[in-house]
Every structure is written in C-alpha cells, then in structure tokens.
C-alpha positions as a printed NumPy array, in Angstrom:
array([[  9.482,  -2.373,   8.326],
       [  9.875,   0.359,  10.858],
       [  6.715,   1.599,  12.478],
       [  4.761,  -1.618,  12.033],
       [  4.084,  -4.352,  14.545],
       [  5.475,  -7.792,  13.769],
       [  2.001,  -8.969,  12.747],
       [  1.478,  -5.949,  10.476],
       [  4.875,  -6.412,   8.834],
       [  4.039, -10.089,   8.276],
       [  0.733,  -9.091,   6.663],
       [  2.554,  -6.741,   4.273],
       [  5.141,  -9.418,   3.42 ],
       [  2.382, -11.954,   2.722],
       [  0.606,  -9.426,   0.513],
       [  3.813,  -8.829,  -1.464],
       [  4.381, -12.569,  -1.933],
       [  0.78 , -13.065,  -3.08 ],
       [  1.129, -10.119,  -5.485],
       [  4.355, -11.551,  -6.882],
       [  2.82 , -14.995,  -7.407],
       [ -0.263, -13.535,  -9.028],
       [  1.366, -10.97 , -11.312],
       [  4.862, -12.315, -11.923],
       [  6.291,  -8.935, -10.893],
       [  8.635,  -8.299,  -7.973],
       [  7.231,  -6.038,  -5.219],
       [  9.154,  -4.083,  -2.62 ],
       [  8.   ,  -1.694,   0.095],
       [ 10.079,   0.901,   1.908],
       [  8.441,   2.474,   4.927],
       [ 10.308,   5.399,   6.437],
       [ 12.035,   8.656,   5.734],
       [ 13.976,   8.82 ,   2.462],
       [ 17.503,  10.158,   2.308],
       [ 17.364,  13.202,   0.043],
       [ 14.669,  13.622,  -2.572],
       [ 11.977,  10.987,  -2.094],
       [ 11.658,  10.267,  -5.836],
       [ 15.405,   9.929,  -6.269],
       [ 15.628,   7.713,  -3.177],
       [ 12.797,   5.481,  -4.459],
       [ 14.522,   5.213,  -7.829],
       [ 17.793,   4.221,  -6.118],
       [ 15.973,   1.523,  -4.122],
       [ 14.473,   0.257,  -7.361],
       [ 17.811,   0.263,  -9.175],
       [ 19.376,  -1.676,  -6.285],
       [ 17.264,  -4.658,  -7.358],
       [ 19.72 ,  -5.13 , -10.236],
       [ 18.562,  -7.548, -12.911],
       [ 15.145,  -7.852, -11.25 ],
       [ 14.477,  -4.101, -11.549],
       [ 12.838,  -4.376, -14.978],
       [ 10.015,  -6.487, -13.544],
       [  9.836,  -4.693, -10.19 ],
       [  7.521,  -2.307,  -8.411],
       [  8.831,  -0.34 ,  -5.429],
       [  6.447,   1.491,  -3.122],
       [  7.99 ,   4.118,  -0.843],
       [  5.848,   5.48 ,   1.973],
       [  7.1  ,   8.264,   4.24 ],
       [  4.395,   8.617,   6.911],
       [  6.066,  11.586,   8.608],
       [  6.601,  13.447,   5.365],
       [  3.166,  12.371,   4.122],
       [  4.749,  11.164,   0.889],
       [  4.218,   8.211,  -1.417],
       [  6.159,   7.133,  -4.498],
       [  5.591,   4.16 ,  -6.782],
       [  8.47 ,   3.243,  -9.101],
       [  8.081,   0.624, -11.822],
       [ 10.679,  -1.055, -13.965],
       [ 10.635,  -0.961, -17.751],
       [  8.775,  -4.25 , -18.229],
       [  6.523,  -3.667, -15.213],
       [  5.531,  -0.249, -16.609],
       [  4.044,  -1.914, -19.689],
       [  1.55 ,  -3.597, -17.378],
       [  1.287,  -0.767, -14.837],
       [  1.14 ,   2.548, -16.681],
       [  1.609,   5.786, -14.763],
       [ -2.13 ,   6.501, -14.72 ],
       [ -2.899,   3.184, -13.021],
       [ -0.179,   3.821, -10.45 ],
       [ -1.508,   7.352,  -9.827],
       [ -5.039,   6.051,  -9.177],
       [ -3.73 ,   3.401,  -6.811],
       [ -1.583,   5.984,  -5.031],
       [ -4.628,   8.228,  -4.549],
       [ -6.572,   5.393,  -2.925],
       [ -3.599,   4.524,  -0.732],
       [ -3.216,   8.169,   0.305],
       [ -6.877,   8.281,   1.285],
       [ -6.383,   5.324,   3.616],
       [ -3.203,   6.87 ,   5.009],
       [ -4.987,  10.174,   5.667],
       [ -7.392,   8.467,   8.07 ],
       [ -4.562,   6.667,   9.86 ],
       [ -4.823,   3.308,   8.095],
       [ -1.211,   2.775,   7.056],
       [ -1.363,  -1.012,   6.823],
       [ -4.74 ,  -1.037,   5.091],
       [ -3.446,   1.429,   2.515],
       [ -0.352,  -0.669,   1.877],
       [ -2.327,  -3.905,   1.587],
       [ -4.824,  -2.286,  -0.762],
       [ -2.09 ,  -0.739,  -2.918],
       [ -0.101,  -3.941,  -3.282],
       [ -3.202,  -5.96 ,  -4.181],
       [ -4.525,  -3.315,  -6.594],
       [ -1.222,  -3.036,  -8.442],
       [ -0.968,  -6.826,  -8.737],
       [ -4.556,  -7.018,  -9.994],
       [ -3.948,  -4.354, -12.637],
       [ -0.7  ,  -5.981, -13.756],
       [ -2.394,  -9.378, -13.998],
       [ -5.227,  -7.938, -16.084],
       [ -2.67 ,  -6.573, -18.587],
       [ -0.684,  -9.789, -19.021]])
C-alpha cells in the first residue's frame, strides 16, 4: 500500500483479516491514484476479484485527489446498503481531512464489518 509505512500497511492488513473473519465478507483496499474515473476504476478492481466479488467490499482511497469510493458485491450489498456505506465514508473522510489516513481506514474497515455482521 503506497504511502504507508510497513507497520501501517500491516495494521490495515490485520484489520481487513479481522473484518473478513468477523463478517464473512472479503475486504480489499486500494490506496493511490485511480486510472480514469475513480468509480469505474473501483468497480474494475472489485470485478477483478472474480467469483469472490459477490461477497466483497473494495475501498478505494485517493489521498491526492481527496476521493473515496466503496464498492460492494451483490451479496455484500444486502448486508451493507448504500446508506450504511455513505455514513461510513463520511466518518472516514472526516479522519482523512485531519490527516489521519490510517485511522480513517481502520475505522472504515471495522465499521463496515460491524454493520455487515449485525445484518447477518
């Protein structure tokens, strides 16, 4: 994960693994500048997960472009509706706006997993 220290990247990976174990969904994070439209790029990353895409959540964060996208697969969306993702994204963006990139990512991953677990 470009832009993070090794320790920070490890923290994000651990958070994703914990979220996956807790919720049963697959989590992925892309940190960097998208190629083309950020939404389209995030959707392509999500689709690249193949058979796992239905149960997947991809979070794209472009710190330079100050952009955030959350893409959910068909089955994941049943447990993480757009409104829940929007609220999580707003909280993440607040953390990002004060320079807390890792804190925002860790919060977002945990919050999405919590919401998905509550809707099992």
